[in-house]
LUMSEMI-67621 format. One record per residue (C-alpha): residue number from 0; x, y, z; residue in three letters. Coordinates in Angstrom, 3 decimals. Example, Ala and Ser with C-alpha at 12.3 -4.5 7.8 and 13.67 -1.06 7.14 Angstrom:
LUMSEMI-67621
i	c1	c2	c3	aa
0	12.300	-4.500	7.800	ALA
1	13.670	-1.060	7.140	SER
//
This chain:
LUMSEMI-67621
i	c1	c2	c3	aa
0	-22.846	-23.694	-6.158	UNK
1	-23.103	-25.928	-9.304	UNK
2	-26.695	-27.231	-9.078	UNK
3	-27.712	-28.466	-5.739	UNK
4	-24.103	-29.760	-4.804	UNK
5	-22.612	-27.961	-1.592	UNK
6	-19.006	-28.556	-1.506	UNK
7	-17.489	-28.213	2.133	UNK
8	-14.053	-27.851	3.490	UNK
9	-13.787	-29.035	7.073	UNK
10	-10.618	-27.742	8.740	UNK
11	-10.566	-29.887	11.995	UNK
12	-8.023	-32.169	13.824	UNK
13	-10.481	-34.156	15.864	UNK
14	-11.280	-37.371	13.977	UNK
15	-14.427	-38.197	16.127	UNK
16	-15.732	-34.627	15.250	UNK
17	-15.035	-35.121	11.471	UNK
18	-17.159	-38.297	11.517	UNK
19	-19.958	-36.612	13.435	UNK
20	-20.245	-33.785	11.053	UNK
21	-19.926	-36.235	8.072	UNK
22	-22.759	-38.285	9.509	UNK
23	-24.844	-35.103	10.281	UNK
24	-24.462	-33.879	6.620	UNK
25	-25.550	-37.203	5.300	UNK
26	-28.570	-37.522	7.574	UNK
27	-29.645	-33.972	6.539	UNK
28	-30.052	-34.740	2.914	UNK
29	-33.675	-34.937	1.772	UNK
30	-34.895	-33.028	4.693	UNK
31	-36.883	-29.735	4.408	UNK
32	-34.276	-27.761	5.922	UNK
33	-31.589	-28.805	3.336	UNK
34	-33.871	-27.585	0.497	UNK
35	-32.497	-30.147	-1.863	UNK
36	-28.909	-29.589	-1.136	UNK
37	-26.357	-32.484	-1.248	UNK
38	-23.169	-32.239	0.663	UNK
39	-19.552	-33.434	-0.177	UNK
40	-17.187	-33.115	2.650	UNK
41	-13.325	-32.642	2.409	UNK
42	-11.441	-32.848	5.608	UNK
43	-8.071	-31.047	6.472	UNK
44	-6.425	-31.738	9.724	UNK
45	-4.402	-28.313	9.961	UNK
46	-4.583	-24.940	8.713	UNK
47	-1.700	-25.333	6.342	UNK
48	-3.491	-28.224	4.674	UNK
49	-6.739	-26.521	4.554	UNK
50	-5.106	-23.505	2.699	UNK
51	-3.440	-26.214	0.214	UNK
52	-6.783	-27.563	-0.430	UNK
53	-8.428	-24.080	-1.053	UNK
54	-5.440	-23.244	-3.563	UNK
55	-6.354	-26.425	-5.603	UNK
56	-10.157	-26.450	-5.320	UNK
57	-13.229	-24.234	-4.900	UNK
58	-15.399	-24.756	-1.915	UNK
59	-18.860	-23.509	-1.172	UNK
60	-18.300	-23.350	2.681	UNK
61	-15.388	-23.590	5.177	UNK
62	-16.173	-25.067	8.505	UNK
63	-13.152	-23.933	10.539	UNK
64	-12.100	-25.080	13.992	UNK
65	-10.418	-22.264	16.041	UNK
66	-8.027	-24.736	17.736	UNK
67	-5.772	-26.388	15.264	UNK
68	-2.229	-27.988	15.864	UNK
69	-0.453	-25.175	13.656	UNK
70	-2.925	-22.268	14.601	UNK
71	-4.811	-21.217	17.693	UNK
72	-7.842	-19.004	18.233	UNK
73	-8.911	-16.137	15.990	UNK
74	-5.636	-16.159	14.114	UNK
75	-6.962	-19.039	12.011	UNK
76	-9.917	-17.077	10.880	UNK
77	-7.746	-14.046	9.973	UNK
78	-5.523	-16.199	7.856	UNK
79	-8.337	-17.827	5.927	UNK
80	-10.144	-14.542	5.463	UNK
81	-7.039	-12.779	4.278	UNK
82	-6.662	-15.207	1.485	UNK
83	-10.218	-16.201	0.790	UNK
84	-12.365	-13.169	1.456	UNK
85	-15.451	-14.299	-0.603	UNK
86	-15.752	-17.855	0.716	UNK
87	-18.324	-18.318	3.581	UNK
88	-16.723	-19.341	6.713	UNK
89	-18.304	-20.871	9.704	UNK
90	-16.102	-21.112	12.771	UNK
91	-16.261	-23.755	15.393	UNK
92	-15.212	-23.647	19.152	UNK
93	-15.667	-25.224	22.472	UNK
94	-15.713	-22.022	24.067	UNK
95	-18.930	-20.247	25.212	UNK
96	-17.092	-16.771	25.557	UNK
97	-19.361	-14.283	23.886	UNK
98	-16.332	-11.968	23.339	UNK
99	-14.943	-14.681	20.984	UNK
100	-18.173	-15.059	19.016	UNK
101	-18.397	-11.292	18.429	UNK
102	-14.723	-11.058	17.559	UNK
103	-15.193	-13.707	15.044	UNK
104	-18.082	-11.931	13.386	UNK
105	-16.245	-8.698	13.411	UNK
106	-13.188	-10.450	11.555	UNK
107	-15.523	-11.853	8.755	UNK
108	-17.056	-15.131	10.056	UNK
109	-20.389	-15.904	8.432	UNK
110	-21.462	-18.152	11.176	UNK
111	-20.557	-19.688	14.416	UNK
112	-20.877	-23.285	15.689	UNK
113	-20.634	-24.464	19.459	UNK
114	-18.974	-27.973	18.995	UNK
115	-20.451	-29.309	22.205	UNK
116	-24.107	-28.640	21.225	UNK
117	-23.765	-29.415	17.501	UNK
118	-26.900	-31.111	15.842	UNK
119	-27.971	-31.808	12.332	UNK
120	-30.572	-28.848	11.930	UNK
121	-28.480	-26.232	13.375	UNK
122	-25.571	-27.312	11.078	UNK
123	-27.504	-27.229	8.064	UNK
124	-29.148	-23.908	9.029	UNK
125	-25.651	-22.245	9.692	UNK
126	-24.441	-23.589	6.223	UNK
127	-27.375	-22.237	4.280	UNK
128	-27.381	-18.850	6.186	UNK
129	-23.540	-18.270	5.633	UNK
130	-24.071	-18.999	1.938	UNK
131	-26.959	-16.538	1.584	UNK
132	-24.946	-13.940	3.503	UNK
133	-22.149	-14.106	1.264	UNK
134	-24.373	-13.859	-1.801	UNK
135	-26.166	-10.824	-0.388	UNK
136	-22.831	-9.175	0.256	UNK
137	-21.830	-9.957	-3.109	UNK
138	-24.851	-8.273	-4.514	UNK
139	-24.363	-5.315	-2.533	UNK
140	-20.860	-5.062	-3.589	UNK
141	-21.884	-5.344	-7.305	UNK
142	-24.592	-2.649	-6.882	UNK
143	-22.094	-0.309	-5.306	UNK
144	-19.556	-0.862	-8.039	UNK
145	-22.257	-0.397	-10.672	UNK
146	-23.026	2.964	-9.058	UNK
147	-19.426	4.045	-8.939	UNK
148	-18.976	3.034	-12.494	UNK
149	-21.991	5.039	-13.821	UNK
150	-20.660	8.049	-11.805	UNK
151	-17.225	7.487	-13.681	UNK
152	-18.955	7.202	-17.077	UNK
153	-20.702	10.462	-16.405	UNK
154	-17.320	12.223	-15.245	UNK
155	-15.761	11.072	-18.493	UNK
156	-18.602	12.452	-20.682	UNK
157	-18.484	15.812	-18.927	UNK
158	-14.797	15.770	-19.294	UNK
159	-14.980	14.873	-23.024	UNK
160	-17.715	17.522	-23.622	UNK
161	-15.545	20.170	-22.052	UNK
162	-12.159	19.209	-23.664	UNK
163	-10.621	21.765	-25.890	UNK
164	-8.581	20.374	-28.559	UNK
165	-6.746	21.965	-31.654	UNK
166	-8.754	19.894	-33.996	UNK
167	-12.087	18.058	-32.930	UNK
168	-14.991	16.670	-34.677	UNK
169	-16.769	19.967	-33.955	UNK
170	-14.396	21.812	-36.282	UNK
171	-15.258	19.382	-39.154	UNK
172	-18.809	19.984	-38.636	UNK
173	-19.658	16.457	-37.983	UNK
174	-21.912	14.346	-35.586	UNK
175	-20.760	11.829	-33.163	UNK
176	-19.535	8.580	-34.720	UNK
177	-22.419	6.807	-32.956	UNK
178	-25.020	9.144	-34.816	UNK
179	-23.165	9.458	-38.112	UNK
180	-21.882	6.080	-38.876	UNK
181	-23.258	3.666	-36.379	UNK
182	-21.955	0.432	-38.184	UNK
183	-18.499	1.615	-38.031	UNK
184	-19.096	2.702	-34.403	UNK
185	-19.923	-0.914	-33.487	UNK
186	-16.977	-2.222	-35.243	UNK
187	-14.884	0.256	-33.172	UNK
188	-16.734	-1.102	-30.178	UNK
189	-15.758	-4.590	-30.877	UNK
190	-12.115	-3.836	-31.642	UNK
191	-11.682	-1.967	-28.331	UNK
192	-13.408	-4.893	-26.508	UNK
193	-10.969	-7.342	-27.910	UNK
194	-8.125	-4.983	-26.858	UNK
195	-9.486	-4.990	-23.516	UNK
196	-9.669	-8.655	-23.335	UNK
197	-6.033	-8.868	-24.441	UNK
198	-5.037	-6.521	-21.834	UNK
199	-6.490	-8.643	-19.004	UNK
200	-4.911	-11.765	-20.637	UNK
201	-1.714	-9.935	-20.833	UNK
202	-1.659	-8.942	-17.237	UNK
203	-2.976	-12.499	-15.931	UNK
204	-0.623	-14.630	-18.216	UNK
205	2.368	-12.468	-18.563	UNK
206	2.184	-12.627	-22.285	UNK
207	2.883	-9.823	-24.888	UNK
208	0.018	-8.573	-27.065	UNK
209	1.456	-5.269	-28.201	UNK
210	-1.527	-3.437	-26.744	UNK
211	0.179	0.048	-27.126	UNK
212	0.782	-0.483	-30.853	UNK
213	-2.839	-1.667	-31.385	UNK
214	-4.324	1.178	-29.369	UNK
215	-2.051	3.649	-31.560	UNK
216	-3.475	2.102	-34.812	UNK
217	-7.043	2.507	-33.455	UNK
218	-6.290	6.111	-32.588	UNK
219	-5.090	6.669	-36.070	UNK
220	-8.395	5.161	-37.432	UNK
221	-10.267	7.383	-35.156	UNK
222	-8.378	10.476	-36.362	UNK
223	-9.152	9.550	-40.078	UNK
224	-12.789	9.363	-38.957	UNK
225	-12.448	12.735	-37.313	UNK
226	-13.389	11.490	-33.949	UNK
227	-13.471	13.655	-30.956	UNK
228	-12.671	12.668	-27.256	UNK
229	-16.537	12.318	-26.920	UNK
230	-16.361	9.427	-29.441	UNK
231	-13.583	7.625	-27.440	UNK
232	-15.727	7.980	-24.320	UNK
233	-18.753	6.572	-26.224	UNK
234	-16.658	3.512	-27.248	UNK
235	-15.174	2.971	-23.888	UNK
236	-18.449	3.214	-21.911	UNK
237	-20.506	1.125	-24.463	UNK
238	-17.734	-1.662	-24.198	UNK
239	-17.644	-1.668	-20.643	UNK
240	-21.397	-1.780	-20.354	UNK
241	-21.352	-4.728	-22.757	UNK
242	-18.574	-6.583	-21.106	UNK
243	-19.885	-6.320	-17.594	UNK
244	-23.129	-8.101	-18.277	UNK
245	-23.400	-11.469	-16.818	UNK
246	-19.765	-11.615	-15.310	UNK
247	-18.458	-12.112	-11.908	UNK
248	-17.704	-9.067	-9.750	UNK
249	-13.883	-9.892	-10.007	UNK
250	-14.024	-9.804	-13.805	UNK
251	-16.169	-6.702	-13.743	UNK
252	-13.756	-4.871	-11.482	UNK
253	-10.841	-6.248	-13.831	UNK
254	-12.548	-4.714	-16.840	UNK
255	-12.985	-1.310	-15.189	UNK
256	-9.525	-1.145	-13.772	UNK
257	-7.880	-2.093	-17.157	UNK
258	-10.272	0.121	-18.890	UNK
259	-9.220	3.286	-16.860	UNK
260	-5.580	2.829	-18.310	UNK
261	-6.728	1.860	-21.872	UNK
262	-8.870	4.861	-22.391	UNK
263	-6.085	7.272	-21.047	UNK
264	-3.602	5.709	-23.575	UNK
265	-5.817	5.922	-26.347	UNK
266	-6.881	9.601	-25.717	UNK
267	-3.134	10.364	-25.745	UNK
268	-2.506	8.747	-28.994	UNK
269	-5.700	10.542	-30.673	UNK
270	-4.292	13.752	-29.312	UNK
271	-0.823	13.062	-30.743	UNK
272	-2.581	12.204	-34.143	UNK
273	-4.246	15.340	-34.324	UNK
274	-1.190	17.387	-33.190	UNK
275	0.713	15.876	-35.984	UNK
276	-2.142	16.639	-38.342	UNK
277	-2.430	20.184	-37.278	UNK
278	1.325	20.769	-37.631	UNK
279	1.295	19.022	-41.063	UNK
280	-1.356	21.585	-42.081	UNK
281	0.408	24.656	-40.842	UNK
282	3.546	23.390	-42.638	UNK
283	2.004	23.483	-46.171	UNK
284	3.451	26.223	-48.328	UNK
285	1.099	27.504	-51.000	UNK
286	2.289	29.111	-54.051	UNK
287	2.008	32.943	-54.209	UNK
288	-0.565	32.693	-57.003	UNK
289	-2.707	30.368	-54.989	UNK
290	-2.399	32.443	-51.894	UNK
291	-3.634	35.517	-54.119	UNK
292	-6.483	33.714	-55.315	UNK
293	-7.487	32.412	-51.779	UNK
294	-7.145	36.142	-50.735	UNK
295	-9.295	37.369	-53.578	UNK
//
């Protein structure tokens, strides 16, 4: 939420209930239970209208009546959750059926309001609880993703260390780029990071940035630097760790997903570079005199 403003979308057909909820929210501002929150309310009188509003604007909480003119029962919640899984949803119903309440929570509701006993304190409490629940779930998901990402980095490093190629940095007797040329290594990380951003932009906005050509050029530069697969992994992991700091979970997932494709493509181009290099060396024909001198 930006500052202390809480933007609420109320999907409700009953005009009297819309006015009631609007009044309860207004009365709650400044109360100890609201904890400094100020509420703005947008009302939609059908599910389809509510979905239209959600497509145009970001809301902090959805108050959803389960009996709407164009959708009845738990299907309304399913329709909202399928499209907007991260927005807190509090369902409202006249029914006291416990089975309905349990089903609503099983299908992703973050709170439940019984419309016949609605009061200011319980309304604000449910709103705050729903927001906190989604924030907690987001933190758990982020921690799980970070754990999986670390495991992926470790697997990449093990794979790089066990990779057998015809020509690698070990054959040249050099250290990793991170150790031997740290300034150049940082430049390579920045280049790779820019390509990762361009790849996301290309996918999101359907524009063309010639990512493959740029990766091939980067692979050639790595080849001239006598880089090994381990160097590629170092560049990849450092870039992702930097990119995933202070970003949303969705953005972090996008970086990881796109990064999986980029590192494979870059590895392929580096392998091609060394294959051509090796073939070039093997095709060099030395003069008989030079060969005799080498043999002696």
